[in-house]
C-alpha positions as CSV (number, residue, x, y, z in Angstrom):
1,X,-3.0,23.3,-8.6
2,X,-1.4,21.9,-5.7
3,X,-1.3,18.1,-6.0
4,X,-3.0,16.0,-3.1
5,X,-0.6,13.0,-2.3
6,X,-1.5,10.2,0.5
7,X,1.2,8.5,1.5
8,X,0.0,5.1,3.3
9,X,1.9,2.8,5.3
10,X,1.1,-0.4,7.5
11,X,2.6,-0.5,10.9
12,X,5.1,-3.6,10.9
13,X,3.0,-4.7,8.1
14,X,4.3,-9.1,8.6
15,X,3.5,-8.4,12.2
16,X,0.8,-6.7,12.4
17,X,-0.8,-9.8,10.9
18,X,1.2,-12.6,12.5
19,X,-0.9,-10.7,15.8
20,X,-4.0,-10.6,14.2
21,X,-4.1,-14.0,13.4
22,X,-2.8,-15.1,16.6
23,X,-3.6,-12.9,19.4
24,X,-1.4,-14.9,21.9
25,X,1.6,-13.3,20.0
26,X,0.0,-9.5,20.4
27,X,1.8,-9.1,23.3
28,X,4.9,-10.9,23.0
29,X,8.1,-9.5,21.7
30,X,7.1,-10.7,17.7
31,X,9.5,-11.0,14.6
32,X,8.4,-12.0,11.2
33,X,11.9,-13.6,9.6
34,X,14.1,-16.8,9.5
35,X,15.3,-19.4,11.9
36,X,18.6,-18.3,13.5
37,X,20.1,-21.2,13.3
38,X,19.9,-21.5,9.7
39,X,21.8,-17.9,9.7
40,X,18.1,-16.2,9.1
41,X,17.4,-12.6,9.0
42,X,14.8,-10.5,10.6
43,X,12.4,-9.2,7.8
44,X,10.2,-7.4,10.2
45,X,8.9,-7.1,14.0
46,X,6.2,-4.9,16.1
47,X,7.3,-2.5,18.8
48,X,8.0,-4.1,21.2
49,X,10.8,-5.9,19.5
50,X,12.0,-2.6,18.5
51,X,11.7,-1.4,22.0
52,X,15.0,-4.1,22.7
53,X,16.7,-2.8,19.6
54,X,15.5,-5.2,16.9
55,X,15.8,-4.3,13.5
56,X,14.6,-5.4,9.6
57,X,17.5,-7.2,8.1
58,X,19.0,-7.6,11.2
59,X,20.7,-11.3,11.2
60,X,17.7,-13.4,13.6
61,X,20.9,-14.8,16.1
62,X,22.0,-11.1,17.3
63,X,18.5,-10.0,17.5
64,X,17.8,-13.1,20.3
65,X,21.1,-11.7,21.5
66,X,19.1,-8.0,22.3
67,X,15.9,-10.0,23.5
68,X,16.4,-13.6,24.6
69,X,12.1,-13.1,25.1
70,X,12.1,-12.4,20.6
71,X,9.6,-14.9,19.0
72,X,10.1,-15.1,15.4
73,X,8.1,-16.8,13.4
74,X,8.4,-17.5,9.4
75,X,6.7,-15.4,7.0
76,X,3.8,-16.7,5.1
77,X,4.3,-14.7,1.9
78,X,1.0,-15.4,0.3
79,X,-1.0,-14.8,3.3
80,X,0.7,-11.0,2.7
81,X,0.6,-10.7,-0.4
82,X,-3.5,-11.3,-0.2
83,X,-4.2,-9.0,2.3
84,X,-1.8,-6.2,0.7
85,X,-4.7,-6.9,-2.3
86,X,-6.9,-6.2,-0.5
87,X,-6.0,-2.7,0.9
88,X,-5.1,-2.2,-2.7
89,X,-9.0,-2.6,-3.5
90,X,-9.9,0.2,-0.8
91,X,-7.4,2.6,-2.5
92,X,-8.8,1.7,-5.9
93,X,-12.6,3.3,-4.4
94,X,-10.6,6.7,-3.8
95,X,-8.7,7.3,-6.7
96,X,-6.8,4.9,-10.1
97,X,-4.0,6.8,-9.7
98,X,-2.0,4.8,-7.3
99,X,2.2,3.8,-6.9
100,X,2.8,0.6,-5.0
101,X,6.0,0.3,-3.2
102,X,6.0,-2.0,-1.6
103,X,2.7,-4.9,-0.1
104,X,2.5,-2.6,2.8
105,X,2.7,1.2,1.1
106,X,2.0,3.1,-1.1
107,X,1.2,6.8,-2.7
108,X,-2.3,7.8,-4.1
109,X,-3.2,11.0,-6.1
110,X,-6.6,12.3,-4.8
111,X,-6.3,15.5,-6.4
112,X,-9.1,15.1,-8.8
113,X,-11.5,12.9,-6.4
114,X,-14.8,13.5,-5.6
115,X,-14.8,12.0,-2.2
116,X,-15.8,13.8,0.6
117,X,-15.4,17.0,-1.2
118,X,-11.9,16.8,-2.0
119,X,-10.5,16.5,1.3
120,X,-7.7,14.3,1.0
121,X,-7.1,14.3,4.9
122,X,-10.8,13.2,4.8
123,X,-10.0,10.4,2.3
124,X,-6.5,9.6,4.2
125,X,-9.0,9.0,8.0
126,X,-11.7,7.0,5.8
127,X,-8.9,4.8,4.1
128,X,-7.5,4.4,8.0
129,X,-10.3,3.3,9.5
130,X,-11.8,0.7,6.8
131,X,-8.2,-1.2,6.6
132,X,-8.9,-1.2,10.9
133,X,-12.5,-2.4,10.5
134,X,-11.8,-4.3,7.5
135,X,-8.4,-6.1,8.1
136,X,-7.9,-5.5,11.8
137,X,-4.1,-3.5,11.3
138,X,-3.4,-0.8,11.4
139,X,-1.7,1.8,8.5
140,X,-0.1,5.1,9.3
141,X,-0.4,8.3,6.8
142,X,0.8,11.2,5.3
143,X,-0.8,14.0,3.3
144,X,0.9,16.7,1.2
145,X,1.3,18.4,-2.0
146,X,4.2,16.1,-3.1
147,X,5.5,12.3,-2.5
148,X,9.0,13.8,-0.7
149,X,6.6,15.1,1.6
150,X,3.6,12.8,2.5
151,X,6.2,10.1,2.6
152,X,7.4,12.0,5.5
153,X,4.4,13.2,7.2
154,X,3.5,8.9,7.3
155,X,6.3,8.4,9.4
156,X,5.5,11.4,11.8
157,X,3.5,10.2,13.9
158,X,3.2,6.0,13.7
159,X,2.4,3.9,14.6
160,X,-1.4,4.0,13.3
161,X,-1.3,8.1,12.9
162,X,-2.1,10.9,10.5
163,X,0.3,14.0,10.0
164,X,-1.0,16.4,7.6
165,X,1.2,18.8,5.7
166,X,-1.1,21.5,3.9
167,X,0.3,24.1,1.2
168,X,0.6,27.0,3.8
169,X,2.4,24.6,5.9
170,X,5.5,23.7,3.6
171,X,7.8,26.5,4.5
172,X,7.7,25.8,8.0
173,X,7.7,22.0,8.1
174,X,10.3,22.2,5.5
175,X,12.8,24.8,6.9
176,X,13.1,22.9,10.5
177,X,13.4,19.2,8.8
178,X,16.9,17.5,9.3
179,X,18.7,16.7,6.2
180,X,19.2,13.5,6.8
181,X,15.0,13.2,5.9
182,X,15.3,13.9,2.7
183,X,14.4,11.5,-0.3
184,X,17.9,10.4,-1.8
185,X,20.2,11.4,0.7
186,X,21.9,8.2,2.8
187,X,24.6,8.0,5.5
188,X,27.5,8.9,3.0
189,X,25.3,12.4,1.9
190,X,24.6,13.5,5.2
191,X,27.8,12.6,6.4
192,X,29.1,15.4,3.9
193,X,26.5,17.4,4.2
194,X,27.5,17.5,8.0
195,X,31.3,18.4,7.6
196,X,29.2,21.7,5.4
197,X,27.8,22.5,8.3
198,X,24.5,21.9,7.0
199,X,22.1,19.7,9.5
200,X,18.8,21.7,8.4
201,X,17.0,22.5,5.5
202,X,17.2,26.4,6.9
203,X,21.4,26.0,6.6
204,X,20.8,23.6,2.9
205,X,19.2,26.9,1.5
206,X,22.5,29.5,1.7
207,X,23.6,27.1,-0.7
208,X,22.9,28.0,-4.3
209,X,21.9,25.5,-7.0
210,X,25.6,26.2,-9.0
211,X,27.2,25.6,-5.7
212,X,24.9,22.2,-4.8
213,X,25.8,20.9,-8.2
214,X,29.7,21.3,-7.6
215,X,29.4,19.1,-4.4
216,X,27.0,17.1,-5.2
217,X,26.8,16.2,-9.3
218,X,23.5,15.7,-10.8
219,X,22.1,15.6,-7.3
220,X,23.0,19.0,-6.2
221,X,19.9,20.1,-7.9
222,X,17.4,17.7,-6.4
223,X,18.4,19.0,-2.8
224,X,18.3,22.5,-4.0
225,X,14.4,21.8,-4.4
226,X,14.0,19.5,-1.6
227,X,15.0,22.0,0.9
228,X,12.3,24.2,-0.6
229,X,10.0,21.5,-0.5
230,X,10.1,20.8,-4.3
231,X,8.7,17.7,-6.0
232,X,7.2,17.3,-8.9
233,X,7.0,13.6,-9.2
234,X,3.8,12.4,-10.7
235,X,2.7,9.2,-8.5
236,X,3.2,6.4,-11.7
237,X,0.9,3.8,-12.3
238,X,2.8,0.8,-12.1
239,X,1.1,-1.2,-15.5
240,X,-2.2,-0.7,-17.6
241,X,-4.9,-2.5,-15.7
242,X,-5.2,-6.3,-15.5
243,X,-8.4,-6.8,-13.8
244,X,-11.3,-5.2,-12.0
245,X,-12.7,-6.2,-9.3
246,X,-14.1,-5.6,-6.4
247,X,-14.5,-7.2,-2.4
248,X,-16.0,-7.2,0.6
249,X,-14.5,-8.3,4.1
250,X,-17.7,-9.0,6.7
251,X,-17.4,-8.3,10.1
252,X,-19.6,-12.0,10.7
253,X,-18.8,-14.9,8.6
254,X,-21.4,-15.6,6.0
255,X,-22.4,-19.2,7.1
256,X,-23.4,-20.5,4.0
257,X,-23.4,-20.6,0.1
258,X,-26.9,-19.5,0.6
259,X,-26.3,-16.3,2.7
260,X,-23.0,-15.6,0.2
261,X,-25.1,-16.0,-2.9
262,X,-27.3,-13.2,-1.2
263,X,-24.0,-11.1,-1.3
264,X,-23.6,-10.9,-4.8
265,X,-25.8,-8.4,-6.6
266,X,-24.8,-5.7,-4.2
267,X,-21.2,-6.9,-4.9
268,X,-21.8,-6.8,-8.4
269,X,-23.5,-3.4,-8.6
270,X,-20.3,-2.1,-7.3
271,X,-18.5,-3.7,-10.3
272,X,-20.4,-2.2,-12.8
273,X,-19.1,1.1,-10.6
274,X,-15.6,0.8,-11.6
275,X,-16.3,-0.9,-15.0
276,X,-18.3,2.2,-16.6
277,X,-15.0,4.4,-15.5
278,X,-12.9,2.0,-18.2
279,X,-11.8,4.2,-21.1
280,X,-12.1,2.7,-24.1
281,X,-9.1,1.1,-24.2
282,X,-10.4,-1.8,-22.1
283,X,-12.5,-4.4,-23.2
284,X,-13.9,-6.6,-20.4
285,X,-13.0,-10.2,-21.0
286,X,-13.4,-13.6,-18.4
287,X,-15.3,-13.1,-15.1
288,X,-13.9,-14.4,-12.1
289,X,-14.8,-14.8,-8.4
290,X,-12.1,-14.7,-5.6
291,X,-13.3,-16.2,-1.6
292,X,-11.3,-15.9,1.1
293,X,-12.5,-18.6,4.1
294,X,-12.9,-18.2,8.0
295,X,-9.7,-19.8,8.5
296,X,-8.2,-17.7,5.7
297,X,-7.8,-20.0,3.3
298,X,-8.6,-18.6,-0.2
299,X,-9.6,-19.7,-3.6
300,X,-10.3,-17.6,-6.6
301,X,-12.4,-19.5,-9.9
302,X,-12.6,-17.5,-13.7
303,X,-14.4,-19.1,-17.2
304,X,-13.1,-17.8,-20.5
305,X,-16.7,-18.0,-21.9
306,X,-18.6,-16.8,-19.4
307,X,-20.9,-13.7,-19.3
308,X,-20.9,-11.3,-16.6
309,X,-24.1,-11.1,-15.9
310,X,-25.6,-12.3,-12.8
311,X,-26.6,-15.8,-13.8
312,X,-23.1,-16.9,-14.6
313,X,-21.6,-15.1,-11.7
314,X,-23.9,-17.3,-9.1
315,X,-22.2,-20.2,-11.0
316,X,-18.9,-19.4,-10.5
317,X,-19.0,-18.7,-7.2
318,X,-21.1,-22.1,-6.8
319,X,-18.7,-24.1,-7.8
320,X,-15.8,-22.1,-6.1
321,X,-17.4,-22.6,-1.9
322,X,-17.8,-25.7,-3.3
323,X,-14.5,-25.8,-2.8
324,X,-14.1,-25.1,1.0
325,X,-17.7,-25.2,2.0
326,X,-16.4,-23.4,5.2
327,X,-17.9,-20.0,6.6
328,X,-16.8,-17.4,4.7
329,X,-15.2,-13.8,5.5
330,X,-14.2,-12.7,2.1
331,X,-16.3,-12.1,-1.2
332,X,-14.3,-10.6,-4.0
333,X,-16.0,-10.0,-8.0
334,X,-14.6,-9.0,-11.1
335,X,-13.3,-9.6,-14.9
336,X,-10.1,-9.9,-16.2
337,X,-9.6,-6.9,-18.9
338,X,-8.3,-7.1,-22.6
339,X,-5.6,-4.3,-23.5
340,X,-6.6,-3.1,-26.8
341,X,-4.6,-0.5,-26.6
342,X,-1.6,-3.2,-26.4
343,X,-3.2,-4.5,-29.2
344,X,-3.5,-1.6,-31.7
345,X,0.4,-0.5,-30.7
346,X,1.3,-3.9,-32.0
347,X,-0.4,-4.2,-35.6
348,X,0.9,-1.2,-35.9
349,X,4.3,-2.1,-35.3
350,X,3.7,-5.2,-38.4
351,X,2.2,-2.3,-40.5
352,X,3.8,-1.0,-43.9
């Protein structure tokens, strides 16, 4: 059966968060990066800055020459990582098969999900809606039968776009695709293909697998497949899970501890559903709670030996709230996991 792969890519992620947190920046050319007088480099920029030719990895001093009114702000990596985790938590509501590529993009395999009657397009639409509603940033999404095409599709209607390539559309789509869009084709390979008279995949298909192997070595066979829309790579989950959690960002800040405690049973029900999906190689361990206050400061509190019942989480939440005692925009609950499979493998290593 054909896979259903999503590629989700945040639109100018760091800059989007800065514009969200300081609306005065929204209409200005904005970049996130190092100071120009310290040989700083641009990490990312918004679309207003890109209109002037500003790009990531560009020297900040040169970016200011292109766009003198450019506002450059220092990166806030902890904030970006926290938002990335919130996005990952949304992904986990649809599938466990998630391959993060960076803080702001990931592949998802939704081939066997029951959500929306298995419609990958509707799942992508719902993810985009939830990220915007909960986090107030936009993401673009690509839907396709494989990773190669899904990644191309997510860039097709950026920013804030959705593009779908169905299995029936693969042939027509790939034929007109420029070779420099192919996964792994950089400037050197694209230039070499150009010298061979190859600009798009239809022209690339004129070469046999053997001929491409002669020209490009082991990458030649890969090129042959990509020119036909073939990509068998599976979505690779990075590692065994360390924890299971659920989070919710509220449209209106929760004003006090009582309001937070009122939301706890619903969160714990959702957590129980996720825990029930785990296989027997995991065991729930330390419970924890996470709070993000209205000013985006946040705290996480966990306790070894504590139970996973409502009373235990209420105590954890009360102690965590006391660290800030401010209105709350996000609540999360979870448990750390013990990987029983690792423990079994370690025992076997030393057994005779």
